[in-house]
Jmol script that loads the backbone (N, CA, C; Angstrom):
load data "model"
ATOM      1  N   UNK A   1      48.674-126.986 226.367  1.00  0.00           N
ATOM      2  CA  UNK A   1      49.006-128.253 225.536  1.00  0.00           C
ATOM      3  C   UNK A   1      50.720-127.735 225.803  1.00  0.00           C
ATOM      4  N   UNK A   2      51.472-128.721 225.784  1.00  0.00           N
ATOM      5  CA  UNK A   2      52.638-129.237 225.853  1.00  0.00           C
ATOM      6  C   UNK A   2      53.104-128.053 224.385  1.00  0.00           C
ATOM      7  N   UNK A   3      54.316-127.097 224.727  1.00  0.00           N
ATOM      8  CA  UNK A   3      54.884-126.400 223.574  1.00  0.00           C
ATOM      9  C   UNK A   3      56.116-126.957 223.288  1.00  0.00           C
ATOM     10  N   UNK A   4      56.533-127.227 221.755  1.00  0.00           N
ATOM     11  CA  UNK A   4      58.073-127.616 221.412  1.00  0.00           C
ATOM     12  C   UNK A   4      58.876-126.896 221.745  1.00  0.00           C
ATOM     13  N   UNK A   5      60.158-127.269 222.297  1.00  0.00           N
ATOM     14  CA  UNK A   5      61.128-125.963 222.542  1.00  0.00           C
ATOM     15  C   UNK A   5      61.780-125.976 221.206  1.00  0.00           C
ATOM     16  N   UNK A   6      61.273-126.411 220.260  1.00  0.00           N
ATOM     17  CA  UNK A   6      62.322-126.117 218.864  1.00  0.00           C
ATOM     18  C   UNK A   6      61.756-124.934 218.058  1.00  0.00           C
ATOM     19  N   UNK A   7      60.233-125.786 217.801  1.00  0.00           N
ATOM     20  CA  UNK A   7      60.055-124.414 217.118  1.00  0.00           C
ATOM     21  C   UNK A   7      58.976-123.886 217.716  1.00  0.00           C
ATOM     22  N   UNK A   8      58.230-124.293 218.888  1.00  0.00           N
ATOM     23  CA  UNK A   8      57.121-123.872 219.465  1.00  0.00           C
ATOM     24  C   UNK A   8      56.174-123.755 219.599  1.00  0.00           C
ATOM     25  N   UNK A   9      55.896-125.118 218.543  1.00  0.00           N
ATOM     26  CA  UNK A   9      54.263-125.570 217.923  1.00  0.00           C
ATOM     27  C   UNK A   9      53.441-126.079 219.541  1.00  0.00           C
ATOM     28  N   UNK A  10      52.448-126.100 219.602  1.00  0.00           N
ATOM     29  CA  UNK A  10      51.507-126.184 220.723  1.00  0.00           C
ATOM     30  C   UNK A  10      50.763-127.429 219.957  1.00  0.00           C
ATOM     31  N   UNK A  11      51.297-128.728 220.531  1.00  0.00           N
ATOM     32  CA  UNK A  11      50.384-129.876 220.333  1.00  0.00           C
ATOM     33  C   UNK A  11      50.361-130.809 221.425  1.00  0.00           C
ATOM     34  N   UNK A  12      49.276-131.537 221.089  1.00  0.00           N
ATOM     35  CA  UNK A  12      48.567-132.479 222.109  1.00  0.00           C
ATOM     36  C   UNK A  12      49.232-134.035 222.053  1.00  0.00           C
ATOM     37  N   UNK A  13      50.064-134.331 221.205  1.00  0.00           N
ATOM     38  CA  UNK A  13      51.262-135.398 221.357  1.00  0.00           C
ATOM     39  C   UNK A  13      52.109-135.369 221.680  1.00  0.00           C
ATOM     40  N   UNK A  14      52.872-134.061 222.388  1.00  0.00           N
ATOM     41  CA  UNK A  14      54.463-133.805 222.316  1.00  0.00           C
ATOM     42  C   UNK A  14      54.726-134.602 222.937  1.00  0.00           C
ATOM     43  N   UNK A  15      55.778-135.180 222.641  1.00  0.00           N
ATOM     44  CA  UNK A  15      56.432-135.907 224.167  1.00  0.00           C
ATOM     45  C   UNK A  15      57.593-135.329 224.752  1.00  0.00           C
ATOM     46  N   UNK A  16      58.805-135.409 225.521  1.00  0.00           N
ATOM     47  CA  UNK A  16      59.462-135.066 226.651  1.00  0.00           C
ATOM     48  C   UNK A  16      61.133-136.180 226.208  1.00  0.00           C
ATOM     49  N   UNK A  17      61.948-135.421 226.135  1.00  0.00           N
ATOM     50  CA  UNK A  17      62.941-136.312 225.914  1.00  0.00           C
ATOM     51  C   UNK A  17      64.158-135.710 227.133  1.00  0.00           C
ATOM     52  N   UNK A  18      64.638-136.701 227.906  1.00  0.00           N
ATOM     53  CA  UNK A  18      65.632-136.454 229.513  1.00  0.00           C
ATOM     54  C   UNK A  18      67.338-136.458 228.935  1.00  0.00           C
ATOM     55  N   UNK A  19      68.131-135.502 228.552  1.00  0.00           N
ATOM     56  CA  UNK A  19      69.557-135.561 228.521  1.00  0.00           C
ATOM     57  C   UNK A  19      70.164-135.206 229.636  1.00  0.00           C
ATOM     58  N   UNK A  20      71.010-135.984 230.132  1.00  0.00           N
ATOM     59  CA  UNK A  20      71.782-135.370 231.534  1.00  0.00           C
ATOM     60  C   UNK A  20      71.227-134.209 232.122  1.00  0.00           C
ATOM     61  N   UNK A  21      69.797-135.055 232.844  1.00  0.00           N
ATOM     62  CA  UNK A  21      68.828-134.604 233.704  1.00  0.00           C
ATOM     63  C   UNK A  21      68.188-133.152 233.563  1.00  0.00           C
ATOM     64  N   UNK A  22      68.135-132.795 232.011  1.00  0.00           N
ATOM     65  CA  UNK A  22      67.660-132.066 231.428  1.00  0.00           C
ATOM     66  C   UNK A  22      66.399-132.348 230.228  1.00  0.00           C
ATOM     67  N   UNK A  23      65.236-132.302 230.874  1.00  0.00           N
ATOM     68  CA  UNK A  23      64.030-132.107 230.170  1.00  0.00           C
ATOM     69  C   UNK A  23      63.596-131.299 229.294  1.00  0.00           C
ATOM     70  N   UNK A  24      63.662-131.836 227.565  1.00  0.00           N
ATOM     71  CA  UNK A  24      62.784-131.159 226.434  1.00  0.00           C
ATOM     72  C   UNK A  24      61.448-131.211 226.255  1.00  0.00           C
ATOM     73  N   UNK A  25      60.859-130.618 225.863  1.00  0.00           N
ATOM     74  CA  UNK A  25      59.912-130.918 224.670  1.00  0.00           C
ATOM     75  C   UNK A  25      59.550-130.649 223.777  1.00  0.00           C
ATOM     76  N   UNK A  26      58.923-131.875 222.559  1.00  0.00           N
ATOM     77  CA  UNK A  26      59.409-131.940 221.340  1.00  0.00           C
ATOM     78  C   UNK A  26      57.556-132.137 220.834  1.00  0.00           C
ATOM     79  N   UNK A  27      57.479-131.852 219.494  1.00  0.00           N
ATOM     80  CA  UNK A  27      56.293-131.755 218.908  1.00  0.00           C
ATOM     81  C   UNK A  27      56.610-133.048 217.848  1.00  0.00           C
ATOM     82  N   UNK A  28      58.059-133.063 216.963  1.00  0.00           N
ATOM     83  CA  UNK A  28      57.953-134.397 216.190  1.00  0.00           C
ATOM     84  C   UNK A  28      59.249-134.911 216.528  1.00  0.00           C
ATOM     85  N   UNK A  29      59.928-135.990 215.704  1.00  0.00           N
ATOM     86  CA  UNK A  29      61.551-136.465 216.121  1.00  0.00           C
ATOM     87  C   UNK A  29      61.999-135.816 214.994  1.00  0.00           C
ATOM     88  N   UNK A  30      61.939-134.800 214.188  1.00  0.00           N
ATOM     89  CA  UNK A  30      62.565-133.872 213.700  1.00  0.00           C
ATOM     90  C   UNK A  30      63.112-132.913 214.608  1.00  0.00           C
ATOM     91  N   UNK A  31      62.211-132.570 215.008  1.00  0.00           N
ATOM     92  CA  UNK A  31      62.319-131.406 216.104  1.00  0.00           C
ATOM     93  C   UNK A  31      63.635-131.500 217.189  1.00  0.00           C
ATOM     94  N   UNK A  32      62.885-132.619 217.965  1.00  0.00           N
ATOM     95  CA  UNK A  32      64.149-133.374 218.484  1.00  0.00           C
ATOM     96  C   UNK A  32      65.197-133.488 217.841  1.00  0.00           C
ATOM     97  N   UNK A  33      65.878-134.169 216.864  1.00  0.00           N
ATOM     98  CA  UNK A  33      67.204-134.372 216.293  1.00  0.00           C
ATOM     99  C   UNK A  33      67.762-133.306 215.771  1.00  0.00           C
ATOM    100  N   UNK A  34      67.093-131.653 215.433  1.00  0.00           N
ATOM    101  CA  UNK A  34      67.695-130.574 215.190  1.00  0.00           C
ATOM    102  C   UNK A  34      68.497-129.772 216.488  1.00  0.00           C
ATOM    103  N   UNK A  35      67.685-130.217 217.626  1.00  0.00           N
ATOM    104  CA  UNK A  35      67.767-129.142 218.664  1.00  0.00           C
ATOM    105  C   UNK A  35      68.795-130.071 219.998  1.00  0.00           C
ATOM    106  N   UNK A  36      68.412-131.585 219.764  1.00  0.00           N
ATOM    107  CA  UNK A  36      69.306-132.313 220.576  1.00  0.00           C
ATOM    108  C   UNK A  36      70.427-133.300 220.215  1.00  0.00           C
ATOM    109  N   UNK A  37      70.634-133.711 219.240  1.00  0.00           N
ATOM    110  CA  UNK A  37      71.380-135.060 218.718  1.00  0.00           C
ATOM    111  C   UNK A  37      72.906-133.973 217.967  1.00  0.00           C
ATOM    112  N   UNK A  38      74.058-134.697 218.514  1.00  0.00           N
ATOM    113  CA  UNK A  38      75.452-134.221 218.104  1.00  0.00           C
ATOM    114  C   UNK A  38      75.360-134.242 217.154  1.00  0.00           C
ATOM    115  N   UNK A  39      76.702-133.355 216.436  1.00  0.00           N
ATOM    116  CA  UNK A  39      76.647-132.982 214.917  1.00  0.00           C
ATOM    117  C   UNK A  39      77.784-133.703 214.710  1.00  0.00           C
ATOM    118  N   UNK A  40      78.027-134.319 213.450  1.00  0.00           N
ATOM    119  CA  UNK A  40      79.563-134.247 212.937  1.00  0.00           C
ATOM    120  C   UNK A  40      80.346-133.113 212.841  1.00  0.00           C
ATOM    121  N   UNK A  41      81.529-133.489 213.347  1.00  0.00           N
ATOM    122  CA  UNK A  41      82.575-132.090 213.777  1.00  0.00           C
ATOM    123  C   UNK A  41      83.056-132.095 212.198  1.00  0.00           C
ATOM    124  N   UNK A  42      83.117-133.386 211.203  1.00  0.00           N
ATOM    125  CA  UNK A  42      83.362-132.479 209.894  1.00  0.00           C
ATOM    126  C   UNK A  42      82.702-132.003 209.049  1.00  0.00           C
ATOM    127  N   UNK A  43      81.123-132.535 209.025  1.00  0.00           N
ATOM    128  CA  UNK A  43      80.172-132.146 207.881  1.00  0.00           C
ATOM    129  C   UNK A  43      78.975-131.344 208.496  1.00  0.00           C
ATOM    130  N   UNK A  44      78.683-131.552 209.881  1.00  0.00           N
ATOM    131  CA  UNK A  44      77.702-131.130 210.727  1.00  0.00           C
ATOM    132  C   UNK A  44      76.053-131.595 210.266  1.00  0.00           C
ATOM    133  N   UNK A  45      76.693-132.719 209.879  1.00  0.00           N
ATOM    134  CA  UNK A  45      75.356-133.603 209.642  1.00  0.00           C
ATOM    135  C   UNK A  45      74.474-134.153 211.455  1.00  0.00           C
ATOM    136  N   UNK A  46      73.731-134.006 211.783  1.00  0.00           N
ATOM    137  CA  UNK A  46      72.629-134.602 212.487  1.00  0.00           C
ATOM    138  C   UNK A  46      73.376-135.730 212.915  1.00  0.00           C
ATOM    139  N   UNK A  47      74.140-136.457 214.093  1.00  0.00           N
ATOM    140  CA  UNK A  47      74.044-137.752 214.111  1.00  0.00           C
ATOM    141  C   UNK A  47      73.291-138.666 215.045  1.00  0.00           C
ATOM    142  N   UNK A  48      72.298-139.396 214.266  1.00  0.00           N
ATOM    143  CA  UNK A  48      70.830-140.076 214.647  1.00  0.00           C
ATOM    144  C   UNK A  48      71.105-141.524 215.327  1.00  0.00           C
ATOM    145  N   UNK A  49      72.270-141.792 214.332  1.00  0.00           N
ATOM    146  CA  UNK A  49      72.601-143.186 214.698  1.00  0.00           C
ATOM    147  C   UNK A  49      73.881-143.659 216.134  1.00  0.00           C
ATOM    148  N   UNK A  50      74.415-144.583 216.156  1.00  0.00           N
ATOM    149  CA  UNK A  50      75.508-144.265 216.832  1.00  0.00           C
ATOM    150  C   UNK A  50      76.860-143.987 216.504  1.00  0.00           C
ATOM    151  N   UNK A  51      77.417-143.269 215.683  1.00  0.00           N
ATOM    152  CA  UNK A  51      78.458-142.693 215.221  1.00  0.00           C
ATOM    153  C   UNK A  51      79.718-143.147 215.595  1.00  0.00           C
ATOM    154  N   UNK A  52      80.543-142.071 215.381  1.00  0.00           N
ATOM    155  CA  UNK A  52      81.874-142.638 215.486  1.00  0.00           C
ATOM    156  C   UNK A  52      82.393-141.533 216.599  1.00  0.00           C
ATOM    157  N   UNK A  53      83.164-142.291 217.955  1.00  0.00           N
ATOM    158  CA  UNK A  53      83.591-140.955 218.762  1.00  0.00           C
ATOM    159  C   UNK A  53      85.243-141.383 219.153  1.00  0.00           C
ATOM    160  N   UNK A  54      85.734-140.618 219.116  1.00  0.00           N
ATOM    161  CA  UNK A  54      87.349-140.413 219.882  1.00  0.00           C
ATOM    162  C   UNK A  54      87.789-139.575 220.465  1.00  0.00           C
ATOM    163  N   UNK A  55      87.864-139.510 221.699  1.00  0.00           N
ATOM    164  CA  UNK A  55      88.607-137.978 222.249  1.00  0.00           C
ATOM    165  C   UNK A  55      87.579-137.265 222.365  1.00  0.00           C
ATOM    166  N   UNK A  56      86.369-137.451 222.642  1.00  0.00           N
ATOM    167  CA  UNK A  56      84.994-136.335 222.628  1.00  0.00           C
ATOM    168  C   UNK A  56      85.149-136.034 221.857  1.00  0.00           C
ATOM    169  N   UNK A  57      85.161-136.371 220.077  1.00  0.00           N
ATOM    170  CA  UNK A  57      84.878-135.384 218.867  1.00  0.00           C
ATOM    171  C   UNK A  57      84.191-136.567 218.313  1.00  0.00           C
ATOM    172  N   UNK A  58      83.155-136.095 218.195  1.00  0.00           N
ATOM    173  CA  UNK A  58      81.651-137.343 217.482  1.00  0.00           C
ATOM    174  C   UNK A  58      81.961-136.556 215.697  1.00  0.00           C
ATOM    175  N   UNK A  59      81.812-137.862 214.908  1.00  0.00           N
ATOM    176  CA  UNK A  59      81.750-138.283 213.932  1.00  0.00           C
ATOM    177  C   UNK A  59      80.585-139.008 213.307  1.00  0.00           C
ATOM    178  N   UNK A  60      79.948-138.322 212.021  1.00  0.00           N
ATOM    179  CA  UNK A  60      78.498-139.480 211.550  1.00  0.00           C
ATOM    180  C   UNK A  60      79.366-140.909 211.242  1.00  0.00           C
ATOM    181  N   UNK A  61      80.811-140.656 210.328  1.00  0.00           N
ATOM    182  CA  UNK A  61      81.100-141.765 209.994  1.00  0.00           C
ATOM    183  C   UNK A  61      82.747-142.230 209.772  1.00  0.00           C
ATOM    184  N   UNK A  62      83.038-142.845 209.388  1.00  0.00           N
ATOM    185  CA  UNK A  62      85.010-143.522 209.216  1.00  0.00           C
ATOM    186  C   UNK A  62      85.278-142.095 208.408  1.00  0.00           C
ATOM    187  N   UNK A  63      84.672-141.835 206.917  1.00  0.00           N
ATOM    188  CA  UNK A  63      85.095-140.934 206.225  1.00  0.00           C
ATOM    189  C   UNK A  63      85.431-139.753 206.595  1.00  0.00           C
ATOM    190  N   UNK A  64      84.249-139.033 207.575  1.00  0.00           N
ATOM    191  CA  UNK A  64      84.493-137.774 207.872  1.00  0.00           C
ATOM    192  C   UNK A  64      85.262-137.563 209.026  1.00  0.00           C
ATOM    193  N   UNK A  65      85.599-138.666 209.853  1.00  0.00           N
ATOM    194  CA  UNK A  65      86.779-138.875 210.914  1.00  0.00           C
ATOM    195  C   UNK A  65      88.106-139.084 210.145  1.00  0.00           C
ATOM    196  N   UNK A  66      88.430-139.360 209.129  1.00  0.00           N
ATOM    197  CA  UNK A  66      89.406-139.450 208.878  1.00  0.00           C
ATOM    198  C   UNK A  66      89.694-138.243 207.937  1.00  0.00           C
ATOM    199  N   UNK A  67      88.858-137.665 207.281  1.00  0.00           N
ATOM    200  CA  UNK A  67      89.137-135.857 206.870  1.00  0.00           C
ATOM    201  C   UNK A  67      89.354-134.902 207.599  1.00  0.00           C
ATOM    202  N   UNK A  68      89.173-135.521 209.038  1.00  0.00           N
ATOM    203  CA  UNK A  68      89.447-134.796 210.439  1.00  0.00           C
ATOM    204  C   UNK A  68      90.965-135.474 210.928  1.00  0.00           C
ATOM    205  N   UNK A  69      91.451-135.841 210.412  1.00  0.00           N
ATOM    206  CA  UNK A  69      92.714-136.674 210.885  1.00  0.00           C
ATOM    207  C   UNK A  69      92.838-137.589 211.488  1.00  0.00           C
ATOM    208  N   UNK A  70      91.239-138.503 211.921  1.00  0.00           N
ATOM    209  CA  UNK A  70      91.555-139.744 212.701  1.00  0.00           C
ATOM    210  C   UNK A  70      91.188-140.719 212.351  1.00  0.00           C
ATOM    211  N   UNK A  71      92.100-141.459 211.851  1.00  0.00           N
ATOM    212  CA  UNK A  71      92.728-142.411 211.218  1.00  0.00           C
ATOM    213  C   UNK A  71      92.018-143.916 211.457  1.00  0.00           C
ATOM    214  N   UNK A  72      92.232-144.021 212.706  1.00  0.00           N
ATOM    215  CA  UNK A  72      91.641-145.314 213.575  1.00  0.00           C
ATOM    216  C   UNK A  72      90.457-145.600 213.335  1.00  0.00           C
ATOM    217  N   UNK A  73      89.574-144.650 213.207  1.00  0.00           N
ATOM    218  CA  UNK A  73      87.906-145.278 213.250  1.00  0.00           C
ATOM    219  C   UNK A  73      87.375-145.916 212.307  1.00  0.00           C
ATOM    220  N   UNK A  74      86.459-146.675 212.168  1.00  0.00           N
ATOM    221  CA  UNK A  74      85.897-147.835 211.072  1.00  0.00           C
ATOM    222  C   UNK A  74      84.794-147.898 211.039  1.00  0.00           C
ATOM    223  N   UNK A  75      84.057-148.144 209.904  1.00  0.00           N
ATOM    224  CA  UNK A  75      82.388-148.301 210.227  1.00  0.00           C
ATOM    225  C   UNK A  75      82.421-149.409 210.564  1.00  0.00           C
ATOM    226  N   UNK A  76      83.275-150.156 209.705  1.00  0.00           N
ATOM    227  CA  UNK A  76      82.830-151.988 209.934  1.00  0.00           C
ATOM    228  C   UNK A  76      84.274-152.711 210.193  1.00  0.00           C
ATOM    229  N   UNK A  77      84.007-153.416 211.329  1.00  0.00           N
ATOM    230  CA  UNK A  77      85.312-154.455 211.556  1.00  0.00           C
ATOM    231  C   UNK A  77      85.860-155.121 210.332  1.00  0.00           C
ATOM    232  N   UNK A  78      86.693-155.255 209.750  1.00  0.00           N
ATOM    233  CA  UNK A  78      87.766-155.581 209.378  1.00  0.00           C
ATOM    234  C   UNK A  78      87.596-157.937 209.395  1.00  0.00           C
TER     235      UNK A  78
END
end "model"
wireframe off; spacefill off
backbone 0.3
color backbone group
C-alpha cells in the first residue's frame, strides 16, 4: 500500500498531489495541508485558501499582511 509522506501511515486510500513536478503521497488532507500548503509569513498558519501574495510574500489575510507592513492588500474589494 502507498505510504503517507507526512506521517508514514500505510493506507489503501492514499492519494497523490503533484506540485512543481514533484509528487507527494498522503493518507489525508490534513497531512497534505501540513506538508505542502504555504504558510502565512506573519502567523505561520497553513494557507488552504487563496491567501494573499505580494512580491513572493504569502499571507493568510489582510490583517497579517498589514502587521508585516504590507498595507495595500485587502480581503475584500471596496
